[in-house]
C-alpha positions as CSV (number, residue, x, y, z in Angstrom):
1,X,-86.6,59.4,-48.8
2,X,-84.7,57.5,-51.5
3,X,-81.4,58.4,-53.0
4,X,-83.1,59.7,-56.2
5,X,-85.1,62.2,-54.0
6,X,-81.9,63.2,-52.2
7,X,-80.1,63.8,-55.5
8,X,-83.0,65.8,-56.9
9,X,-83.0,67.9,-53.7
10,X,-79.3,68.5,-54.0
11,X,-79.5,69.4,-57.6
12,X,-82.4,71.9,-56.9
13,X,-80.3,73.5,-54.1
14,X,-77.3,73.9,-56.4
15,X,-79.5,75.3,-59.3
16,X,-81.3,77.8,-57.0
17,X,-78.1,78.9,-55.3
18,X,-76.1,79.3,-58.5
19,X,-79.1,80.9,-60.3
20,X,-79.6,83.5,-57.6
21,X,-75.9,84.5,-57.8
22,X,-75.9,84.5,-61.6
23,X,-79.0,86.7,-61.8
24,X,-77.5,89.1,-59.3
25,X,-74.3,89.2,-61.2
26,X,-76.0,89.8,-64.6
27,X,-78.6,92.3,-63.6
28,X,-76.8,94.5,-61.1
29,X,-74.4,97.0,-62.6
30,X,-71.8,97.7,-60.0
31,X,-69.9,100.9,-60.3
32,X,-67.0,100.7,-57.8
33,X,-65.8,103.9,-56.2
34,X,-63.7,104.8,-53.1
35,X,-66.8,105.9,-51.1
36,X,-68.4,102.4,-51.4
37,X,-65.3,100.8,-50.0
38,X,-65.4,102.9,-46.8
39,X,-66.9,101.5,-43.6
40,X,-70.3,103.0,-42.7
41,X,-70.3,104.9,-39.4
42,X,-73.7,106.4,-39.4
43,X,-72.8,109.1,-41.9
44,X,-69.8,110.3,-39.9
45,X,-66.4,110.1,-41.7
46,X,-64.0,107.7,-39.9
47,X,-60.9,109.1,-38.2
48,X,-59.0,105.9,-37.6
49,X,-58.6,102.6,-39.2
50,X,-61.8,100.4,-39.2
51,X,-59.7,97.4,-38.2
52,X,-59.6,97.9,-34.4
53,X,-59.3,95.2,-31.7
54,X,-62.2,94.9,-29.3
55,X,-62.0,93.4,-25.9
56,X,-63.1,89.8,-25.5
57,X,-65.8,91.0,-23.1
58,X,-68.1,92.2,-25.9
59,X,-68.0,88.8,-27.6
60,X,-68.5,87.0,-24.3
61,X,-71.4,89.1,-23.5
62,X,-73.0,88.5,-26.9
63,X,-72.4,84.7,-26.5
64,X,-74.0,84.7,-23.1
65,X,-77.0,86.6,-24.5
66,X,-77.4,84.0,-27.3
67,X,-77.1,81.1,-24.9
68,X,-79.8,82.4,-22.6
69,X,-82.0,83.6,-25.5
70,X,-81.9,80.2,-27.3
71,X,-82.6,78.4,-24.0
72,X,-85.7,80.6,-23.5
73,X,-87.0,79.2,-26.8
74,X,-87.4,75.8,-25.1
75,X,-89.9,77.3,-22.7
76,X,-92.5,77.7,-25.5
77,X,-93.1,74.0,-26.3
78,X,-93.3,73.4,-22.6
79,X,-96.0,76.0,-22.2
80,X,-98.0,74.3,-24.9
81,X,-98.0,70.9,-23.2
82,X,-97.8,71.8,-19.5
83,X,-101.5,71.0,-18.9
84,X,-101.3,67.7,-20.6
85,X,-98.2,66.5,-18.8
86,X,-99.0,67.9,-15.4
87,X,-96.7,68.0,-12.4
88,X,-93.9,66.2,-14.2
89,X,-93.6,69.1,-16.6
90,X,-93.5,71.5,-13.8
91,X,-90.8,69.6,-12.0
92,X,-88.7,69.3,-15.2
93,X,-89.0,73.0,-16.1
94,X,-88.0,73.8,-12.5
95,X,-84.8,71.8,-13.0
96,X,-84.2,73.5,-16.4
97,X,-84.6,77.0,-15.0
98,X,-82.4,76.1,-12.0
99,X,-79.6,75.0,-14.4
100,X,-79.9,78.2,-16.3
101,X,-79.8,80.2,-13.1
102,X,-76.7,78.4,-11.9
103,X,-75.1,79.2,-15.3
104,X,-76.1,82.8,-14.9
105,X,-74.6,82.9,-11.4
106,X,-71.4,81.4,-12.7
107,X,-71.1,84.0,-15.4
108,X,-71.8,86.7,-13.0
109,X,-69.2,85.4,-10.5
110,X,-66.6,85.3,-13.2
111,X,-67.3,88.9,-14.2
112,X,-68.6,88.1,-17.7
113,X,-71.6,90.4,-17.3
114,X,-69.5,93.5,-16.4
115,X,-68.2,96.1,-18.9
116,X,-64.5,96.5,-18.4
């Protein structure tokens, strides 16, 4: 990929991004009102300020979910080539799952999976 191709790709990205924003700005007629500025709470009017602090446990739980969810994606390519690679693939995925399990045990021991 030469520098000309890279510049063309960069120019196309800028044009498409700016074009989408420009089209949305021109075609959409926004009518601001106080109701649009309120946070959406499933149709229930809010009683308190929407800017509340949440415990770190929620974020930690979400991050742990993402870590284990993304790691699970690596099992799909392994499943495709497991017959071709043979016992080496089985041994390697065993190590991979063991490392994930140790991470899970560590998170469980630290209390990261408990709602407080």
